[in-house]
C-alpha positions as CSV (number, residue, x, y, z in Angstrom):
1,M,0.0,0.0,0.0
2,S,2.9,2.6,0.4
3,S,4.6,1.8,-3.0
4,A,4.9,4.5,-5.4
5,P,2.7,4.2,-8.3
6,P,3.9,2.5,-10.8
7,S,5.8,3.6,-13.9
8,G,3.2,4.2,-16.6
9,S,0.2,4.1,-14.6
10,N,-2.5,7.3,-14.5
11,G,-2.6,7.4,-10.4
12,L,-5.2,9.2,-9.2
13,G,-3.6,11.1,-7.1
14,D,-2.0,12.9,-9.7
15,Q,-4.4,13.8,-12.4
16,D,-5.2,17.3,-12.8
17,C,-8.5,17.1,-15.0
18,N,-8.9,20.5,-15.4
19,S,-5.9,20.9,-17.7
20,K,-7.3,18.7,-19.9
21,E,-9.1,19.2,-22.7
22,G,-12.3,17.4,-24.6
23,A,-12.5,13.6,-24.7
24,Q,-9.3,13.6,-22.1
25,Q,-11.2,15.5,-19.5
26,L,-14.1,13.2,-19.6
27,L,-12.4,10.3,-18.9
28,C,-10.1,11.9,-17.0
29,L,-13.1,12.8,-14.8
30,I,-14.9,9.0,-15.0
31,A,-11.5,7.6,-13.5
32,N,-11.6,10.4,-10.8
33,P,-15.3,11.8,-10.5
34,F,-14.7,12.8,-6.9
35,S,-11.6,14.4,-6.7
36,S,-12.3,18.1,-6.9
37,Q,-15.2,17.8,-4.5
38,F,-14.1,16.4,-1.7
39,K,-11.5,18.7,0.4
40,Q,-10.9,18.5,4.0
41,N,-13.7,20.8,5.0
42,S,-16.1,18.8,3.1
43,V,-16.6,16.4,6.3
44,F,-17.0,19.4,8.7
45,S,-19.6,20.9,6.1
46,A,-21.6,18.0,5.9
47,L,-21.4,17.4,9.4
48,G,-22.5,20.7,10.6
49,Y,-25.6,20.4,7.9
50,S,-27.2,17.0,8.8
51,L,-26.7,17.7,12.9
52,G,-27.9,21.4,12.4
53,S,-30.6,20.4,10.0
54,M,-31.8,17.2,12.4
55,I,-31.8,19.3,15.6
56,L,-33.9,22.0,13.8
57,I,-36.3,19.5,12.1
58,T,-36.4,17.9,15.8
59,I,-37.3,20.8,17.8
60,L,-40.1,21.8,15.0
61,F,-41.9,18.4,15.6
62,S,-41.4,18.5,19.3
63,F,-43.4,22.1,18.9
64,L,-45.7,21.0,16.3
65,R,-46.8,17.4,17.7
66,P,-48.9,18.8,20.9
67,H,-51.1,21.0,18.0
68,N,-51.2,18.1,15.2
69,S,-52.2,14.6,16.6
70,V,-54.0,13.5,13.6
71,V,-50.5,13.2,12.1
72,Y,-48.4,12.7,15.2
73,A,-50.2,10.3,17.1
74,P,-52.8,8.8,15.0
75,K,-52.9,5.4,16.4
76,T,-54.1,7.1,20.0
77,K,-57.6,7.3,18.2
78,Y,-57.9,4.4,16.2
79,A,-55.9,1.6,18.3
80,D,-57.6,-0.3,21.0
81,A,-57.3,-0.6,24.8
82,R,-54.7,-3.3,24.6
83,H,-52.8,-2.3,21.3
84,A,-53.0,1.5,22.4
85,P,-49.4,3.4,22.7
86,P,-48.6,4.6,26.3
87,R,-50.4,8.4,26.9
88,I,-48.5,11.2,26.2
89,G,-48.5,14.8,27.7
90,K,-48.7,18.2,25.9
91,G,-45.3,19.2,26.8
92,M,-42.5,20.2,24.5
93,F,-40.6,17.3,24.8
94,A,-43.0,15.0,26.5
95,W,-42.6,12.3,24.0
96,F,-39.2,11.6,25.0
97,M,-39.7,9.9,28.2
98,P,-42.6,7.2,27.0
99,V,-39.9,6.3,24.5
100,T,-37.4,6.0,26.6
101,T,-39.1,3.7,29.1
102,L,-41.1,1.4,27.3
103,K,-39.5,-2.0,27.5
104,E,-39.3,-4.9,24.3
105,F,-41.9,-7.0,25.5
106,E,-44.6,-4.4,25.9
107,L,-43.2,-3.3,22.5
108,V,-44.2,-6.7,21.0
109,E,-48.2,-5.7,22.2
110,K,-47.9,-2.3,21.0
111,V,-46.4,-2.3,17.9
112,G,-46.7,-6.3,16.8
113,L,-43.3,-8.9,16.7
114,D,-42.4,-7.2,13.2
115,G,-41.8,-4.0,14.8
116,T,-40.5,-4.9,17.5
117,I,-37.7,-6.9,15.6
118,F,-37.4,-4.1,13.3
119,L,-36.3,-1.9,16.3
120,R,-34.1,-4.9,17.9
121,F,-32.3,-5.0,14.4
122,T,-31.9,-1.2,14.8
123,R,-30.6,-1.3,18.5
124,M,-28.5,-4.3,17.0
125,C,-26.6,-3.0,14.5
126,R,-26.1,0.5,17.4
127,N,-24.7,-1.4,19.7
128,L,-22.2,-3.3,16.8
129,F,-20.9,-0.3,15.5
130,A,-20.4,1.1,18.8
131,S,-18.2,-1.8,19.9
132,I,-16.6,-1.3,16.5
133,T,-15.9,2.6,16.8
134,V,-13.6,1.4,20.1
135,I,-11.1,-0.2,17.7
136,A,-11.6,1.9,14.7
137,V,-10.7,4.8,17.0
138,A,-8.6,3.8,19.4
139,V,-6.4,1.1,17.2
140,L,-6.5,1.8,13.2
141,I,-6.5,5.7,13.3
142,P,-3.4,5.9,15.6
143,A,-2.3,3.2,13.7
144,N,-2.8,4.7,10.0
145,V,-1.5,8.3,11.4
146,I,1.7,7.2,12.7
147,S,2.7,4.6,10.5
148,S,1.8,7.2,7.5
149,H,3.8,9.9,9.3
150,K,6.5,7.4,9.8
151,N,6.8,6.7,5.8
152,D,9.0,8.2,4.0
153,E,8.1,7.2,0.3
154,W,4.6,9.2,0.7
155,K,6.2,11.9,-1.8
156,T,5.8,9.6,-4.3
157,F,2.2,9.7,-4.2
158,Q,2.1,13.1,-5.5
159,V,-0.2,14.4,-3.5
160,S,-0.6,17.9,-2.5
161,E,-1.0,17.6,1.4
162,K,-0.9,15.1,4.0
163,S,-4.1,16.4,6.3
164,F,-5.7,13.8,8.6
165,W,-8.1,13.0,6.4
166,V,-5.4,11.5,4.1
167,T,-3.2,10.0,6.6
168,S,-6.2,8.4,8.8
169,T,-6.5,6.1,5.6
170,P,-4.0,2.6,5.2
171,Q,-3.0,4.4,1.8
172,F,0.6,5.0,3.6
173,V,0.4,2.8,5.8
174,A,3.9,0.4,5.3
175,G,5.5,-2.7,7.1
176,G,4.3,-3.9,10.6
177,A,1.4,-1.3,11.0
178,L,-0.5,-3.8,8.1
179,W,-0.7,-6.1,10.9
180,V,-2.8,-3.9,12.9
181,H,-5.8,-4.1,10.3
182,V,-5.2,-8.0,9.5
183,V,-6.2,-8.3,13.5
184,S,-8.6,-5.5,13.8
185,A,-10.3,-7.4,10.8
186,Y,-10.8,-10.6,12.5
187,V,-11.9,-9.1,15.8
188,I,-14.4,-7.3,13.3
189,N,-15.7,-10.2,12.4
190,V,-16.1,-11.6,15.3
191,L,-17.9,-9.0,17.0
192,V,-20.2,-9.2,14.1
193,A,-20.5,-13.1,14.7
194,F,-21.3,-12.3,18.4
195,F,-24.3,-10.0,18.0
196,L,-25.8,-11.8,15.1
197,W,-25.8,-15.1,17.3
198,R,-27.2,-12.8,20.6
199,N,-29.9,-11.4,18.6
200,Y,-30.9,-14.6,16.8
201,V,-31.2,-16.3,20.2
202,A,-33.3,-13.1,21.0
203,V,-35.4,-13.2,18.3
204,T,-36.3,-16.8,18.3
205,R,-37.6,-16.5,21.9
206,L,-39.9,-13.6,20.5
207,R,-41.2,-15.7,17.4
208,R,-41.6,-18.6,20.2
209,Q,-43.9,-16.0,22.5
210,Y,-45.7,-15.2,19.4
211,F,-46.7,-18.4,18.2
212,E,-47.4,-19.3,21.8
213,S,-49.6,-16.1,22.6
214,A,-53.6,-16.2,22.7
215,E,-53.8,-13.8,19.8
216,Y,-52.0,-16.2,17.5
217,L,-53.6,-19.4,18.9
218,T,-57.0,-18.3,18.5
219,S,-56.7,-16.9,15.4
220,L,-58.0,-19.1,12.1
221,H,-55.2,-18.8,9.9
222,S,-53.2,-20.4,12.6
223,R,-54.8,-23.6,12.3
224,T,-55.6,-23.4,8.6
225,L,-53.5,-25.5,6.1
226,M,-53.1,-23.7,2.2
227,F,-52.7,-26.3,-0.5
228,T,-51.5,-25.2,-3.7
229,D,-50.4,-26.9,-6.9
230,I,-53.6,-29.5,-6.7
231,P,-53.2,-31.9,-9.5
232,P,-56.8,-32.2,-11.7
233,S,-58.1,-35.5,-9.7
234,S,-57.8,-34.0,-6.5
235,R,-59.5,-30.6,-7.3
236,T,-62.4,-31.1,-4.3
237,D,-63.1,-30.4,-0.7
238,E,-62.8,-34.6,-0.2
239,G,-59.3,-34.5,-2.6
240,I,-58.0,-32.0,0.2
241,L,-59.0,-34.4,2.8
242,R,-57.4,-37.3,1.3
243,L,-53.9,-34.8,0.9
244,A,-54.1,-34.0,3.8
245,D,-54.7,-37.7,5.5
246,E,-51.8,-38.9,3.0
247,V,-49.4,-36.4,4.5
248,E,-50.1,-37.2,8.4
249,H,-53.0,-39.1,9.9
250,T,-54.7,-37.0,12.5
251,T,-57.1,-37.5,14.6
252,G,-59.5,-34.3,14.0
253,L,-61.3,-33.9,11.0
254,P,-60.8,-30.7,9.1
255,R,-63.0,-28.8,7.1
256,A,-61.7,-28.4,3.4
257,A,-63.1,-26.2,0.5
258,I,-61.5,-26.2,-2.7
259,A,-61.5,-22.8,-4.5
260,R,-63.7,-21.9,-7.6
261,N,-63.1,-20.0,-10.4
262,V,-65.4,-17.0,-10.1
263,K,-64.6,-15.2,-13.4
264,E,-64.6,-11.5,-13.8
265,L,-66.1,-11.0,-10.1
266,P,-63.2,-9.6,-8.5
267,D,-62.8,-6.9,-11.1
268,L,-66.7,-6.1,-11.0
269,I,-66.5,-5.4,-7.1
270,E,-63.2,-3.7,-7.9
271,E,-65.0,-1.4,-10.2
272,H,-68.1,-1.4,-8.3
273,Q,-66.2,0.3,-4.8
274,E,-64.3,2.4,-7.6
275,A,-67.5,4.3,-8.9
276,I,-69.1,4.3,-5.4
277,Q,-65.9,6.3,-4.0
278,E,-66.5,8.6,-7.6
279,L,-69.8,9.3,-6.6
280,E,-69.2,10.1,-3.3
281,A,-66.2,12.7,-4.2
282,V,-68.9,14.0,-6.7
283,L,-71.2,14.2,-3.9
284,A,-69.1,15.6,-1.4
285,K,-68.2,18.7,-3.7
286,Y,-71.8,19.6,-5.3
287,L,-73.5,19.3,-1.4
288,K,-70.2,21.0,0.1
289,N,-72.8,23.8,1.2
290,P,-76.1,22.8,0.7
291,N,-77.9,26.2,1.2
292,K,-76.3,27.4,-1.6
293,L,-75.8,24.8,-4.0
294,P,-74.2,25.7,-7.3
295,L,-76.2,26.5,-10.3
296,N,-75.1,23.8,-12.5
297,R,-75.0,20.3,-11.7
298,P,-71.7,18.7,-12.0
299,T,-70.8,16.5,-15.4
300,I,-68.6,14.2,-16.4
301,R,-67.1,12.2,-19.6
302,P,-67.9,8.6,-19.6
303,S,-64.9,6.3,-19.7
304,R,-64.5,4.6,-23.7
305,K,-65.9,1.3,-22.3
306,Y,-69.0,2.9,-21.4
307,R,-69.8,5.4,-24.2
308,K,-71.7,2.9,-26.1
309,N,-74.9,4.4,-24.9
310,N,-73.9,8.1,-23.7
311,G,-71.2,9.2,-26.7
312,S,-68.4,10.7,-25.7
313,Q,-70.0,14.1,-24.5
314,K,-70.1,15.1,-21.0
315,V,-73.1,14.1,-19.3
316,D,-75.0,14.7,-15.5
317,A,-71.7,13.2,-13.2
318,I,-74.6,11.9,-10.6
319,D,-76.9,10.4,-12.8
320,Y,-74.5,8.7,-14.8
321,L,-72.6,6.9,-11.7
322,T,-75.5,6.2,-10.0
323,E,-76.7,4.3,-13.0
324,R,-73.3,2.8,-13.2
325,V,-73.5,1.6,-9.7
326,S,-76.5,0.0,-10.3
327,E,-75.4,-1.5,-13.1
328,L,-72.5,-3.3,-11.8
329,E,-74.6,-4.5,-8.8
330,V,-76.7,-6.5,-11.3
331,E,-73.9,-7.7,-13.1
332,I,-72.4,-8.9,-10.1
333,K,-75.7,-10.8,-8.6
334,H,-75.9,-12.5,-12.3
335,V,-72.0,-13.7,-12.0
336,R,-72.6,-14.9,-8.4
337,D,-75.3,-17.0,-10.1
338,S,-73.7,-18.2,-12.5
339,I,-70.8,-19.6,-11.0
340,D,-70.2,-23.3,-12.0
341,K,-69.1,-25.0,-8.8
342,R,-67.4,-27.8,-11.1
343,N,-64.8,-25.5,-12.6
344,A,-62.1,-25.8,-9.2
345,M,-58.9,-24.0,-9.0
346,A,-55.4,-25.4,-8.5
347,F,-55.5,-24.4,-4.5
348,G,-57.3,-24.8,-1.7
349,F,-57.8,-24.3,2.4
350,A,-58.6,-27.0,5.1
351,S,-59.2,-25.9,9.0
352,Y,-58.6,-27.9,11.8
353,E,-60.2,-27.4,15.2
354,K,-57.1,-28.0,17.2
355,I,-53.8,-25.8,16.5
356,E,-51.6,-29.0,16.9
357,D,-53.5,-30.9,14.1
358,A,-52.6,-28.6,11.4
359,H,-49.0,-28.0,12.6
360,T,-48.3,-31.2,12.7
361,V,-49.5,-32.0,9.1
362,A,-47.4,-28.8,8.1
363,Y,-44.9,-29.8,9.3
364,A,-44.9,-33.7,8.0
365,A,-45.3,-32.0,4.8
366,K,-42.4,-30.1,4.5
367,H,-40.5,-33.2,2.8
368,K,-43.4,-34.4,1.3
369,H,-45.6,-33.3,-1.7
370,P,-48.3,-35.7,-2.0
371,Q,-49.2,-35.7,-6.1
372,G,-46.7,-32.7,-6.5
373,T,-49.6,-30.5,-3.5
374,R,-47.4,-28.0,-1.5
375,I,-48.9,-27.6,2.0
376,K,-48.0,-25.4,4.5
377,I,-50.0,-23.1,7.2
378,A,-52.2,-20.7,6.0
379,P,-51.0,-16.9,6.0
380,R,-53.6,-14.1,6.9
381,P,-56.1,-13.3,4.6
382,N,-55.6,-10.0,3.9
383,D,-51.7,-11.4,3.1
384,L,-52.7,-13.3,0.5
385,I,-52.2,-12.4,-3.2
386,W,-55.1,-14.2,-4.9
387,K,-54.7,-14.0,-8.1
388,N,-51.2,-15.6,-8.1
389,L,-52.6,-18.7,-6.4
390,P,-54.0,-20.2,-9.3
391,L,-50.6,-20.2,-11.0
392,S,-48.7,-23.2,-12.1
393,K,-45.3,-24.4,-11.1
394,K,-44.1,-23.6,-14.6
395,E,-46.0,-20.5,-15.2
396,R,-44.7,-19.3,-11.6
397,S,-40.9,-20.8,-12.4
398,W,-41.0,-18.7,-16.1
399,K,-42.5,-15.8,-14.4
400,R,-39.6,-15.3,-11.8
401,F,-37.2,-15.8,-14.8
402,I,-38.6,-13.1,-16.2
403,N,-38.8,-11.3,-13.0
404,N,-34.5,-11.6,-12.4
405,F,-34.2,-11.1,-16.1
406,W,-35.8,-7.6,-16.2
407,I,-34.0,-6.8,-13.0
408,G,-30.4,-7.4,-14.6
409,I,-31.5,-5.6,-16.8
410,L,-32.6,-2.6,-15.0
411,T,-29.3,-2.6,-12.6
412,L,-27.4,-3.0,-15.7
413,I,-29.1,-0.1,-17.5
414,W,-28.8,2.1,-14.2
415,I,-24.8,2.0,-14.4
416,A,-24.6,4.7,-17.0
417,P,-26.6,7.0,-15.3
418,N,-25.2,6.7,-11.8
419,A,-21.9,7.4,-13.3
420,L,-23.0,10.3,-14.7
421,I,-25.3,11.7,-11.9
422,A,-22.1,11.0,-9.4
423,I,-19.7,13.0,-12.3
424,F,-21.5,15.8,-13.2
425,L,-24.7,16.4,-10.9
426,T,-23.2,16.2,-8.2
427,D,-20.2,18.5,-9.1
428,L,-21.5,21.0,-11.8
429,S,-18.1,22.5,-12.5
430,N,-17.1,19.1,-13.7
431,L,-19.8,20.0,-16.7
432,A,-18.8,22.7,-17.1
433,N,-15.5,22.0,-17.7
434,I,-16.6,20.2,-21.0
435,W,-19.4,22.1,-22.0
436,P,-17.9,25.4,-23.2
437,G,-21.6,26.6,-23.6
438,F,-22.6,26.4,-20.0
439,Q,-19.3,27.0,-18.5
440,H,-20.3,31.2,-19.4
441,T,-23.2,30.4,-17.6
442,F,-21.8,28.4,-14.7
443,H,-19.2,31.2,-14.3
444,N,-21.4,34.1,-13.7
445,H,-24.0,33.0,-11.9
446,P,-21.9,31.2,-9.3
447,T,-24.8,31.4,-6.5
448,I,-27.7,30.3,-8.5
449,W,-26.1,26.8,-10.0
450,S,-24.7,26.3,-6.7
451,I,-28.5,26.1,-5.4
452,V,-29.2,23.6,-8.3
453,Q,-26.0,21.4,-7.3
454,G,-27.1,21.4,-3.6
455,I,-30.7,20.4,-4.5
456,A,-31.2,18.5,-8.1
457,S,-28.5,15.6,-7.1
458,P,-30.5,14.4,-3.9
459,T,-33.8,15.3,-5.3
460,L,-33.1,13.1,-8.7
461,T,-31.9,10.4,-6.5
462,S,-34.6,10.1,-4.0
463,L,-37.2,10.4,-6.8
464,V,-35.2,7.5,-8.4
465,Y,-34.9,5.4,-4.9
466,L,-39.0,6.3,-4.5
467,I,-39.4,5.0,-7.6
468,L,-38.0,1.8,-7.5
469,P,-39.8,0.0,-4.7
470,I,-43.0,0.5,-6.2
471,I,-41.1,-1.0,-9.8
472,F,-39.7,-4.0,-7.4
473,R,-43.1,-4.3,-5.9
474,R,-45.0,-4.7,-9.0
475,L,-42.1,-7.1,-10.8
476,S,-42.5,-9.4,-7.7
477,I,-46.1,-9.8,-8.0
478,H,-45.7,-10.5,-11.7
479,A,-43.4,-13.0,-11.0
480,G,-46.0,-15.5,-9.0
481,D,-45.2,-14.1,-5.3
482,T,-48.4,-15.7,-3.4
483,T,-48.3,-13.6,-0.1
484,K,-47.5,-9.8,0.2
485,T,-45.5,-10.4,3.1
486,S,-43.2,-12.6,0.1
487,R,-43.4,-9.8,-2.1
488,E,-42.2,-7.6,0.4
489,R,-38.8,-9.6,1.3
490,H,-38.2,-10.6,-1.9
491,V,-38.5,-6.3,-2.6
492,A,-35.8,-5.7,0.3
493,T,-33.4,-8.4,-1.2
494,K,-33.6,-7.1,-4.6
495,L,-33.0,-3.6,-3.5
496,F,-30.2,-4.3,-1.4
497,A,-29.0,-6.3,-4.3
498,F,-29.4,-3.2,-6.8
499,F,-27.9,-0.6,-4.0
500,V,-24.8,-3.1,-3.5
501,F,-23.8,-3.4,-7.0
502,N,-24.7,0.1,-8.2
503,N,-23.9,2.7,-5.4
504,L,-21.3,0.5,-3.6
505,V,-19.4,-1.2,-6.3
506,V,-19.7,0.8,-9.4
507,F,-19.1,4.3,-7.3
508,S,-16.4,2.4,-5.6
509,A,-14.3,-0.1,-8.0
510,F,-15.2,1.7,-11.5
511,S,-12.6,4.2,-11.2
512,A,-10.1,1.9,-10.0
513,I,-11.0,-0.3,-13.1
514,F,-10.8,2.5,-15.7
515,V,-7.5,3.5,-14.8
516,F,-6.3,-0.1,-14.5
517,V,-7.3,-0.2,-18.2
518,S,-5.6,2.9,-18.9
519,T,-2.2,1.5,-17.9
520,V,-2.7,-1.6,-19.7
521,I,-3.5,0.3,-22.9
522,A,-0.4,2.5,-22.0
523,N,2.0,-0.1,-21.5
524,R,1.3,-2.0,-24.4
525,Q,3.9,0.2,-26.1
526,K,6.1,-1.6,-23.3
527,H,5.4,-5.3,-24.3
528,E,3.4,-5.7,-21.3
529,G,0.1,-7.4,-21.3
530,V,-2.8,-7.6,-18.5
531,W,-1.0,-10.3,-16.6
532,D,1.9,-8.0,-15.9
533,S,0.3,-5.5,-15.2
534,I,-1.5,-7.3,-12.3
535,K,1.9,-9.2,-11.3
536,N,3.6,-5.6,-11.1
537,G,0.8,-4.5,-8.0
538,Y,-1.1,-1.7,-11.0
539,F,-4.1,-3.2,-10.3
540,F,-3.9,-3.8,-6.4
541,F,-2.3,-0.1,-6.5
542,N,-5.5,1.5,-8.7
543,M,-7.9,-0.6,-6.6
544,M,-6.0,0.7,-2.9
545,T,-5.9,4.5,-4.0
546,A,-9.6,4.7,-5.6
547,L,-11.3,3.3,-2.5
548,C,-8.7,5.5,0.1
549,E,-10.1,8.4,-2.1
550,I,-13.5,7.9,-2.9
551,T,-13.8,7.0,1.3
552,P,-14.8,11.0,2.0
553,Y,-17.9,10.6,-0.1
554,W,-19.3,7.5,1.5
555,L,-18.4,9.5,4.8
556,T,-20.1,12.9,4.1
557,W,-23.2,10.9,2.6
558,L,-23.7,8.6,5.8
559,L,-23.4,12.3,7.7
560,Q,-26.2,13.3,5.3
561,R,-28.3,10.4,6.5
562,Q,-29.1,11.7,9.8
563,L,-31.3,14.7,8.1
564,G,-33.0,11.6,6.5
565,A,-34.1,10.0,9.5
566,A,-35.3,13.2,11.2
567,A,-37.4,14.1,8.1
568,D,-39.2,11.0,9.0
569,L,-39.8,12.0,11.9
570,A,-41.1,15.2,11.3
571,Q,-43.9,14.0,8.4
572,I,-43.7,17.0,7.0
573,F,-45.7,15.7,3.6
574,N,-48.3,13.9,5.7
575,L,-48.6,17.3,7.6
576,T,-48.6,19.5,4.6
577,W,-50.8,17.6,2.5
578,G,-53.5,16.7,5.3
579,W,-54.1,20.2,5.7
580,F,-54.2,21.1,1.9
581,M,-56.7,18.6,1.3
582,R,-58.9,19.5,4.4
583,T,-58.9,23.3,3.8
584,C,-58.8,23.2,-0.1
585,M,-60.8,20.4,-1.0
586,S,-64.4,18.7,-0.6
587,P,-63.1,15.6,0.9
588,T,-65.5,12.6,1.8
589,P,-66.0,11.2,5.0
590,R,-64.1,8.0,3.8
591,Q,-61.1,9.9,2.2
592,T,-60.8,11.7,5.8
593,I,-60.9,8.2,7.6
594,A,-58.0,7.2,4.9
595,W,-55.5,10.3,5.3
596,T,-56.3,10.5,8.9
597,A,-55.8,6.6,9.4
598,P,-52.4,5.5,10.8
599,P,-50.0,5.0,7.8
600,A,-48.5,1.3,6.9
601,M,-44.4,1.0,8.1
602,D,-42.7,0.2,4.9
603,Y,-40.6,-2.5,6.1
604,A,-39.0,-3.6,2.9
605,V,-37.4,0.1,1.8
606,Y,-35.9,0.6,5.8
607,Y,-34.1,-3.0,5.8
608,N,-32.9,-2.0,2.6
609,Y,-31.2,1.0,3.9
610,F,-30.1,0.0,7.1
611,L,-28.4,-3.5,5.4
612,F,-26.9,-0.9,2.8
613,Y,-25.3,1.4,5.7
614,A,-23.8,-1.7,7.9
615,T,-22.5,-3.0,4.3
616,V,-20.8,0.3,3.7
617,A,-19.5,0.8,7.3
618,L,-18.2,-2.8,7.1
619,C,-16.4,-2.6,3.5
620,F,-14.9,1.1,4.5
621,V,-14.2,0.4,8.1
622,T,-10.6,-0.6,7.3
623,L,-10.1,2.1,4.7
624,Q,-11.5,4.8,6.8
625,P,-12.1,4.4,10.1
626,L,-14.1,7.3,10.7
627,V,-17.5,6.1,8.9
628,V,-17.6,3.4,11.6
629,P,-18.6,6.1,14.7
630,V,-20.8,8.3,12.4
631,T,-22.7,5.0,11.5
632,A,-23.4,4.0,14.6
633,F,-24.3,7.4,15.8
634,Y,-27.1,7.2,13.1
635,F,-28.6,4.2,14.3
636,A,-28.2,5.5,17.4
637,M,-30.6,8.3,16.3
638,D,-33.0,6.3,14.3
639,Y,-33.5,3.9,17.2
640,W,-35.5,6.8,18.8
641,L,-37.1,8.1,16.3
642,K,-37.8,5.1,14.9
643,K,-39.7,3.7,17.7
644,Y,-41.6,6.7,18.3
645,L,-42.9,6.4,14.9
646,L,-43.6,2.8,15.4
647,L,-45.6,3.4,18.5
648,Y,-47.7,6.6,17.5
649,V,-47.9,7.0,13.8
650,L,-47.1,3.6,11.8
651,I,-48.6,0.4,11.6
652,T,-47.6,-2.9,10.3
653,K,-50.0,-3.5,8.0
654,T,-49.6,-7.3,7.5
655,E,-47.7,-8.6,10.2
656,S,-45.2,-12.0,9.1
657,G,-44.4,-12.7,12.7
658,G,-40.7,-12.0,12.3
659,Q,-40.3,-13.4,9.1
660,Y,-38.1,-10.4,8.1
661,W,-35.3,-11.5,10.2
662,R,-33.8,-14.0,8.1
663,I,-33.2,-12.2,5.1
664,L,-31.7,-9.7,7.7
665,F,-29.4,-12.3,9.4
666,N,-28.2,-13.7,6.0
667,R,-27.5,-10.6,4.0
668,L,-25.2,-9.1,6.8
669,C,-23.8,-12.8,7.1
670,F,-23.4,-12.3,3.1
671,R,-25.5,-14.9,2.4
672,R,-28.2,-15.6,-0.9
673,H,-31.4,-17.3,-1.1
674,A,-32.3,-16.2,2.2
675,C,-36.2,-15.7,1.6
676,R,-37.6,-18.7,-0.4
677,R,-38.4,-20.7,2.9
678,D,-39.9,-19.8,6.0
679,H,-40.4,-22.4,8.8
680,R,-42.7,-21.9,11.5
681,P,-42.5,-23.9,15.0
682,R,-44.2,-26.9,15.1
683,H,-47.0,-26.9,18.2
């Protein structure tokens, strides 16, 4: 790590992109996009900006919270007495004590098992990185600084200054100090294994308590089996009973029901619901002031599907929608009466009187598939994606292949925009250097473009990351996921893979690979091939130099994540949107209830972020030890903020019983295929 740049290499430390022109300047920026962006004071500015903004937002939340309980404590209104959060006073900082004093066993009842495991994982990351911080600050940083100052070969790197932010990395470390990194890496691995093991034991205990709770034992789905991929010969109620008895004979006789083909009935019911809601919205706007009705009744243009009788001209909205509701009710009744009970589907259910019988059959069916049928404990009814249940194994496998194909294409396509955003949008001076037309405007209006630079990059990146989960969810549904829980787990794993590849590997290793290729091309004149360049250490040197020089980016990026945690607590969007809809619009009672209801917790997105933060910290702990205390501080703050949100604001829309833990554990262990199966304890 301390040897000078090899002859002929374009080391990252000696590139001056401003002195080049045209294509050479573009290639130089691609090789080292962050050289002009991150200076010594960038870390201090990011620290001041993130901490200052977080403190201001938290104070603003503390001030607004007592006066906006609809936004900041909706669960106090909708939760029953058993699941209601602790009472909270009207004081400005009265919310702090209930959050700090509530214990984990109380959390399970208040926020559910999924919310409790989410907070435990956040607390585990906080404690893990706080422990690693001791090694990073007390061992790695002193070793790097002392060894770098003792190294006389640092001048060959042609750096402008030997600042603390440079010497804190192992870029100039040589000799015996390298063994400090080796030993520290092993100790960090031991710490990660210890915290994972300790929390795995705790999560297992929590899950067992959940499965032994009265709420789970008395629920219908806990003693119901779901049968999928049923062969045509067994697609009857009696056929389901024979399949269950073939797996394991029990004393209890279940009630079985095979699914029937209901044709277009679900679509008609959904259309009927939409028509009713649209009619309610029209009436709410028209009857906003009953004593002073508008002169003209509201009109509407019929959809293309129903222009046969009305044409394309606008018609009376109230009469048209009332007629549509009546027509749909007649159609729904006709379809219900015409359902052929002989047209059975490939899935069904069997409910037992005793939960022990259902779980005995499910446990025995893990390794048995009678006539190709898959049998498992049924999820909650609201967790099922009903339209995917009739899919066959071949259809599901083909859809899964297509889904992975499109995700792979999306991941590869995003490489180019991701690199361009990193090069130009995060530092508009790079764009001005290669675009003469923009250079004049950029230098004449530096203040305006500095504001654009500070807003455009995070805004565009945030919009992309808001759209990505929606795309991945639709792809997962198209891939044949049968439950929303499995869909969310697949979304979390796919997002994590996407983030690691594009935001970590591409950002961190692209410049090193590019410079190495440039070095190989330059050295061809000396008749040196690719293998010769690798043996001479060019690739290792370029990779280490690039990773060390890119660490300030990840340091400032992690610092800016503190602002995102505070923004989640402030609920600015929900606050402003709710005020606008109540003040400027005419919401129906149904819409008012929907807007004031507690929003759902997006576990897939937050788990992806947390796993990515942890991955960045673990990857760069020996390259820039300062990323570890920043990560520990983020998890420490976010633990308290998310605990308040889960207690008073957010709900778990579909309780999975702690099924997310496996993907978290396996991702931290760098294992794949973590969410294909879920084994529940046998009762």
